[in-house]
mmJSON file of the N, C-alpha and C atoms, coordinates in Angstrom:
{"data_MODEL":{"atom_site":{
"group_PDB":["ATOM","ATOM","ATOM","ATOM","ATOM","ATOM","ATOM","ATOM","ATOM","ATOM","ATOM","ATOM","ATOM","ATOM","ATOM","ATOM","ATOM","ATOM","ATOM","ATOM","ATOM","ATOM","ATOM","ATOM","ATOM","ATOM","ATOM","ATOM","ATOM","ATOM","ATOM","ATOM","ATOM","ATOM","ATOM","ATOM","ATOM","ATOM","ATOM","ATOM","ATOM","ATOM","ATOM","ATOM","ATOM","ATOM","ATOM","ATOM","ATOM","ATOM","ATOM","ATOM","ATOM","ATOM","ATOM","ATOM","ATOM","ATOM","ATOM","ATOM","ATOM","ATOM","ATOM","ATOM","ATOM","ATOM","ATOM","ATOM","ATOM","ATOM","ATOM","ATOM","ATOM","ATOM","ATOM","ATOM","ATOM","ATOM","ATOM","ATOM","ATOM","ATOM","ATOM","ATOM","ATOM","ATOM","ATOM","ATOM","ATOM","ATOM","ATOM","ATOM","ATOM","ATOM","ATOM","ATOM","ATOM","ATOM","ATOM","ATOM","ATOM","ATOM","ATOM","ATOM","ATOM","ATOM","ATOM","ATOM","ATOM","ATOM","ATOM","ATOM","ATOM","ATOM","ATOM","ATOM","ATOM","ATOM","ATOM","ATOM"],
"id":[1,2,3,4,5,6,7,8,9,10,11,12,13,14,15,16,17,18,19,20,21,22,23,24,25,26,27,28,29,30,31,32,33,34,35,36,37,38,39,40,41,42,43,44,45,46,47,48,49,50,51,52,53,54,55,56,57,58,59,60,61,62,63,64,65,66,67,68,69,70,71,72,73,74,75,76,77,78,79,80,81,82,83,84,85,86,87,88,89,90,91,92,93,94,95,96,97,98,99,100,101,102,103,104,105,106,107,108,109,110,111,112,113,114,115,116,117,118,119,120],
"type_symbol":["N","C","C","N","C","C","N","C","C","N","C","C","N","C","C","N","C","C","N","C","C","N","C","C","N","C","C","N","C","C","N","C","C","N","C","C","N","C","C","N","C","C","N","C","C","N","C","C","N","C","C","N","C","C","N","C","C","N","C","C","N","C","C","N","C","C","N","C","C","N","C","C","N","C","C","N","C","C","N","C","C","N","C","C","N","C","C","N","C","C","N","C","C","N","C","C","N","C","C","N","C","C","N","C","C","N","C","C","N","C","C","N","C","C","N","C","C","N","C","C"],
"label_atom_id":["N","CA","C","N","CA","C","N","CA","C","N","CA","C","N","CA","C","N","CA","C","N","CA","C","N","CA","C","N","CA","C","N","CA","C","N","CA","C","N","CA","C","N","CA","C","N","CA","C","N","CA","C","N","CA","C","N","CA","C","N","CA","C","N","CA","C","N","CA","C","N","CA","C","N","CA","C","N","CA","C","N","CA","C","N","CA","C","N","CA","C","N","CA","C","N","CA","C","N","CA","C","N","CA","C","N","CA","C","N","CA","C","N","CA","C","N","CA","C","N","CA","C","N","CA","C","N","CA","C","N","CA","C","N","CA","C","N","CA","C"],
"label_alt_id":[null,null,null,null,null,null,null,null,null,null,null,null,null,null,null,null,null,null,null,null,null,null,null,null,null,null,null,null,null,null,null,null,null,null,null,null,null,null,null,null,null,null,null,null,null,null,null,null,null,null,null,null,null,null,null,null,null,null,null,null,null,null,null,null,null,null,null,null,null,null,null,null,null,null,null,null,null,null,null,null,null,null,null,null,null,null,null,null,null,null,null,null,null,null,null,null,null,null,null,null,null,null,null,null,null,null,null,null,null,null,null,null,null,null,null,null,null,null,null,null],
"label_comp_id":["MET","MET","MET","ALA","ALA","ALA","VAL","VAL","VAL","PHE","PHE","PHE","LYS","LYS","LYS","CYS","CYS","CYS","LYS","LYS","LYS","LYS","LYS","LYS","CYS","CYS","CYS","GLY","GLY","GLY","TYR","TYR","TYR","THR","THR","THR","LYS","LYS","LYS","GLU","GLU","GLU","GLY","GLY","GLY","ARG","ARG","ARG","CYS","CYS","CYS","LYS","LYS","LYS","PRO","PRO","PRO","LYS","LYS","LYS","LYS","LYS","LYS","CYS","CYS","CYS","PRO","PRO","PRO","GLU","GLU","GLU","CYS","CYS","CYS","ASN","ASN","ASN","GLU","GLU","GLU","GLN","GLN","GLN","ASN","ASN","ASN","SER","SER","SER","PHE","PHE","PHE","GLU","GLU","GLU","LYS","LYS","LYS","VAL","VAL","VAL","GLU","GLU","GLU","SER","SER","SER","GLU","GLU","GLU","LYS","LYS","LYS","ARG","ARG","ARG","LYS","LYS","LYS"],
"label_asym_id":["A","A","A","A","A","A","A","A","A","A","A","A","A","A","A","A","A","A","A","A","A","A","A","A","A","A","A","A","A","A","A","A","A","A","A","A","A","A","A","A","A","A","A","A","A","A","A","A","A","A","A","A","A","A","A","A","A","A","A","A","A","A","A","A","A","A","A","A","A","A","A","A","A","A","A","A","A","A","A","A","A","A","A","A","A","A","A","A","A","A","A","A","A","A","A","A","A","A","A","A","A","A","A","A","A","A","A","A","A","A","A","A","A","A","A","A","A","A","A","A"],
"label_entity_id":["1","1","1","1","1","1","1","1","1","1","1","1","1","1","1","1","1","1","1","1","1","1","1","1","1","1","1","1","1","1","1","1","1","1","1","1","1","1","1","1","1","1","1","1","1","1","1","1","1","1","1","1","1","1","1","1","1","1","1","1","1","1","1","1","1","1","1","1","1","1","1","1","1","1","1","1","1","1","1","1","1","1","1","1","1","1","1","1","1","1","1","1","1","1","1","1","1","1","1","1","1","1","1","1","1","1","1","1","1","1","1","1","1","1","1","1","1","1","1","1"],
"label_seq_id":[1,1,1,2,2,2,3,3,3,4,4,4,5,5,5,6,6,6,7,7,7,8,8,8,9,9,9,10,10,10,11,11,11,12,12,12,13,13,13,14,14,14,15,15,15,16,16,16,17,17,17,18,18,18,19,19,19,20,20,20,21,21,21,22,22,22,23,23,23,24,24,24,25,25,25,26,26,26,27,27,27,28,28,28,29,29,29,30,30,30,31,31,31,32,32,32,33,33,33,34,34,34,35,35,35,36,36,36,37,37,37,38,38,38,39,39,39,40,40,40],
"pdbx_PDB_ins_code":[null,null,null,null,null,null,null,null,null,null,null,null,null,null,null,null,null,null,null,null,null,null,null,null,null,null,null,null,null,null,null,null,null,null,null,null,null,null,null,null,null,null,null,null,null,null,null,null,null,null,null,null,null,null,null,null,null,null,null,null,null,null,null,null,null,null,null,null,null,null,null,null,null,null,null,null,null,null,null,null,null,null,null,null,null,null,null,null,null,null,null,null,null,null,null,null,null,null,null,null,null,null,null,null,null,null,null,null,null,null,null,null,null,null,null,null,null,null,null,null],
"Cartn_x":[-107.602,-107.149,-108.309,-107.956,-108.955,-109.047,-110.166,-110.359,-110.416,-109.635,-109.576,-110.07,-110.817,-111.397,-110.993,-110.59,-110.224,-111.483,-111.477,-112.636,-112.811,-111.738,-111.795,-112.289,-111.657,-111.987,-112.696,-112.715,-113.41,-112.559,-111.273,-110.353,-110.313,-110.374,-110.298,-109.019,-108.493,-107.243,-107.38,-106.979,-107.022,-105.622,-105.509,-104.197,-104.282,-103.134,-103.084,-102.976,-102.3,-102.076,-102.795,-103.193,-103.86,-102.838,-103.125,-102.183,-102.014,-100.798,-100.528,-100.955,-100.916,-101.234,-102.014,-103.039,-103.86,-103.117,-103.005,-102.326,-103.127,-104.426,-105.275,-105.261,-105.543,-105.7,-104.577,-103.631,-102.481,-102.838,-104.045,-104.464,-103.76,-103.214,-102.536,-103.554,-103.368,-104.194,-105.691,-106.135,-107.551,-108.28,-107.607,-108.221,-108.945,-110.092,-110.816,-111.144,-111.228,-111.507,-112.983,-113.273,-114.654,-114.861,-116.103,-116.414,-116.078,-115.357,-115.026,-116.215,-116.338,-117.412,-117.026,-117.968,-117.686,-117.573,-116.54,-116.3,-116.8,-117.22,-117.751,-116.623],
"Cartn_y":[118.638,119.401,120.192,121.23,122.097,121.803,122.22,122.077,123.481,123.688,124.986,124.837,125.837,125.8,127.052,126.868,127.995,128.746,130.069,130.896,130.985,130.797,130.952,129.683,128.525,127.31,126.225,126.354,125.371,124.198,124.221,123.157,123.098,121.902,121.765,121.059,121.482,120.933,120.805,119.672,119.464,119.638,120.389,120.601,121.497,121.738,122.582,124.05,124.345,125.735,126.045,127.3,127.747,127.791,127.133,127.159,128.574,128.896,130.222,130.332,129.195,129.212,127.951,128.104,126.967,126.157,124.842,124.008,123.823,124.09,123.926,125.159,126.332,127.546,128.566,128.264,129.122,130.491,130.619,131.883,132.032,133.208,133.493,133.897,133.418,133.807,133.715,132.651,132.518,131.504,130.962,129.931,130.504,129.904,130.23,128.936,129.003,127.827,127.476,126.183,125.706,124.627,124.39,123.336,121.978,121.188,119.851,118.923,117.954,116.966,115.985,115.658,114.71,113.311,112.61,111.255,110.229,109.084,108.014,107.178],
"Cartn_z":[76.448,75.287,74.683,73.986,73.365,71.874,71.283,69.845,69.248,68.196,67.53,66.104,65.637,64.296,63.528,62.268,61.413,60.995,61.185,60.824,59.313,58.563,57.107,56.401,56.703,55.944,56.758,58.088,58.911,59.363,59.077,59.505,61.027,61.609,63.062,63.466,64.617,65.138,66.641,67.178,68.611,69.171,70.254,70.855,72.07,72.686,73.88,73.523,72.415,72.017,70.714,70.58,69.352,68.224,67.094,65.965,65.416,64.963,64.419,62.968,62.252,60.825,60.466,59.644,59.225,58.163,58.351,57.347,56.062,56.101,54.919,54.016,54.608,53.791,54.007,54.905,55.209,55.785,56.34,56.956,58.306,58.561,59.83,60.896,62.126,63.281,63.023,62.395,62.048,62.932,63.939,64.764,65.969,66.288,67.501,68.231,69.549,70.361,70.255,70.09,70.022,71.082,71.441,72.4,71.796,72.538,72.047,72.267,71.382,71.505,72.594,73.441,74.519,73.948,74.397,73.893,74.882,74.35,75.194,75.749],
"occupancy":[1.0,1.0,1.0,1.0,1.0,1.0,1.0,1.0,1.0,1.0,1.0,1.0,1.0,1.0,1.0,1.0,1.0,1.0,1.0,1.0,1.0,1.0,1.0,1.0,1.0,1.0,1.0,1.0,1.0,1.0,1.0,1.0,1.0,1.0,1.0,1.0,1.0,1.0,1.0,1.0,1.0,1.0,1.0,1.0,1.0,1.0,1.0,1.0,1.0,1.0,1.0,1.0,1.0,1.0,1.0,1.0,1.0,1.0,1.0,1.0,1.0,1.0,1.0,1.0,1.0,1.0,1.0,1.0,1.0,1.0,1.0,1.0,1.0,1.0,1.0,1.0,1.0,1.0,1.0,1.0,1.0,1.0,1.0,1.0,1.0,1.0,1.0,1.0,1.0,1.0,1.0,1.0,1.0,1.0,1.0,1.0,1.0,1.0,1.0,1.0,1.0,1.0,1.0,1.0,1.0,1.0,1.0,1.0,1.0,1.0,1.0,1.0,1.0,1.0,1.0,1.0,1.0,1.0,1.0,1.0],
"B_iso_or_equiv":[0.0,0.0,0.0,0.0,0.0,0.0,0.0,0.0,0.0,0.0,0.0,0.0,0.0,0.0,0.0,0.0,0.0,0.0,0.0,0.0,0.0,0.0,0.0,0.0,0.0,0.0,0.0,0.0,0.0,0.0,0.0,0.0,0.0,0.0,0.0,0.0,0.0,0.0,0.0,0.0,0.0,0.0,0.0,0.0,0.0,0.0,0.0,0.0,0.0,0.0,0.0,0.0,0.0,0.0,0.0,0.0,0.0,0.0,0.0,0.0,0.0,0.0,0.0,0.0,0.0,0.0,0.0,0.0,0.0,0.0,0.0,0.0,0.0,0.0,0.0,0.0,0.0,0.0,0.0,0.0,0.0,0.0,0.0,0.0,0.0,0.0,0.0,0.0,0.0,0.0,0.0,0.0,0.0,0.0,0.0,0.0,0.0,0.0,0.0,0.0,0.0,0.0,0.0,0.0,0.0,0.0,0.0,0.0,0.0,0.0,0.0,0.0,0.0,0.0,0.0,0.0,0.0,0.0,0.0,0.0],
"pdbx_formal_charge":[null,null,null,null,null,null,null,null,null,null,null,null,null,null,null,null,null,null,null,null,null,null,null,null,null,null,null,null,null,null,null,null,null,null,null,null,null,null,null,null,null,null,null,null,null,null,null,null,null,null,null,null,null,null,null,null,null,null,null,null,null,null,null,null,null,null,null,null,null,null,null,null,null,null,null,null,null,null,null,null,null,null,null,null,null,null,null,null,null,null,null,null,null,null,null,null,null,null,null,null,null,null,null,null,null,null,null,null,null,null,null,null,null,null,null,null,null,null,null,null],
"auth_seq_id":[1,1,1,2,2,2,3,3,3,4,4,4,5,5,5,6,6,6,7,7,7,8,8,8,9,9,9,10,10,10,11,11,11,12,12,12,13,13,13,14,14,14,15,15,15,16,16,16,17,17,17,18,18,18,19,19,19,20,20,20,21,21,21,22,22,22,23,23,23,24,24,24,25,25,25,26,26,26,27,27,27,28,28,28,29,29,29,30,30,30,31,31,31,32,32,32,33,33,33,34,34,34,35,35,35,36,36,36,37,37,37,38,38,38,39,39,39,40,40,40],
"auth_comp_id":["MET","MET","MET","ALA","ALA","ALA","VAL","VAL","VAL","PHE","PHE","PHE","LYS","LYS","LYS","CYS","CYS","CYS","LYS","LYS","LYS","LYS","LYS","LYS","CYS","CYS","CYS","GLY","GLY","GLY","TYR","TYR","TYR","THR","THR","THR","LYS","LYS","LYS","GLU","GLU","GLU","GLY","GLY","GLY","ARG","ARG","ARG","CYS","CYS","CYS","LYS","LYS","LYS","PRO","PRO","PRO","LYS","LYS","LYS","LYS","LYS","LYS","CYS","CYS","CYS","PRO","PRO","PRO","GLU","GLU","GLU","CYS","CYS","CYS","ASN","ASN","ASN","GLU","GLU","GLU","GLN","GLN","GLN","ASN","ASN","ASN","SER","SER","SER","PHE","PHE","PHE","GLU","GLU","GLU","LYS","LYS","LYS","VAL","VAL","VAL","GLU","GLU","GLU","SER","SER","SER","GLU","GLU","GLU","LYS","LYS","LYS","ARG","ARG","ARG","LYS","LYS","LYS"],
"auth_asym_id":["A","A","A","A","A","A","A","A","A","A","A","A","A","A","A","A","A","A","A","A","A","A","A","A","A","A","A","A","A","A","A","A","A","A","A","A","A","A","A","A","A","A","A","A","A","A","A","A","A","A","A","A","A","A","A","A","A","A","A","A","A","A","A","A","A","A","A","A","A","A","A","A","A","A","A","A","A","A","A","A","A","A","A","A","A","A","A","A","A","A","A","A","A","A","A","A","A","A","A","A","A","A","A","A","A","A","A","A","A","A","A","A","A","A","A","A","A","A","A","A"],
"auth_atom_id":["N","CA","C","N","CA","C","N","CA","C","N","CA","C","N","CA","C","N","CA","C","N","CA","C","N","CA","C","N","CA","C","N","CA","C","N","CA","C","N","CA","C","N","CA","C","N","CA","C","N","CA","C","N","CA","C","N","CA","C","N","CA","C","N","CA","C","N","CA","C","N","CA","C","N","CA","C","N","CA","C","N","CA","C","N","CA","C","N","CA","C","N","CA","C","N","CA","C","N","CA","C","N","CA","C","N","CA","C","N","CA","C","N","CA","C","N","CA","C","N","CA","C","N","CA","C","N","CA","C","N","CA","C","N","CA","C","N","CA","C"],
"pdbx_PDB_model_num":[1,1,1,1,1,1,1,1,1,1,1,1,1,1,1,1,1,1,1,1,1,1,1,1,1,1,1,1,1,1,1,1,1,1,1,1,1,1,1,1,1,1,1,1,1,1,1,1,1,1,1,1,1,1,1,1,1,1,1,1,1,1,1,1,1,1,1,1,1,1,1,1,1,1,1,1,1,1,1,1,1,1,1,1,1,1,1,1,1,1,1,1,1,1,1,1,1,1,1,1,1,1,1,1,1,1,1,1,1,1,1,1,1,1,1,1,1,1,1,1]
}}}
């Protein structure tokens, strides 16, 4: 799975698809894919 981060408020969401709207700041299309942290 990928990790997506809101460019406006910094909210992160893990999932397969890029979210259309941020649940924190309600910004539309503000997510960009970021490198996920490797888990042990």
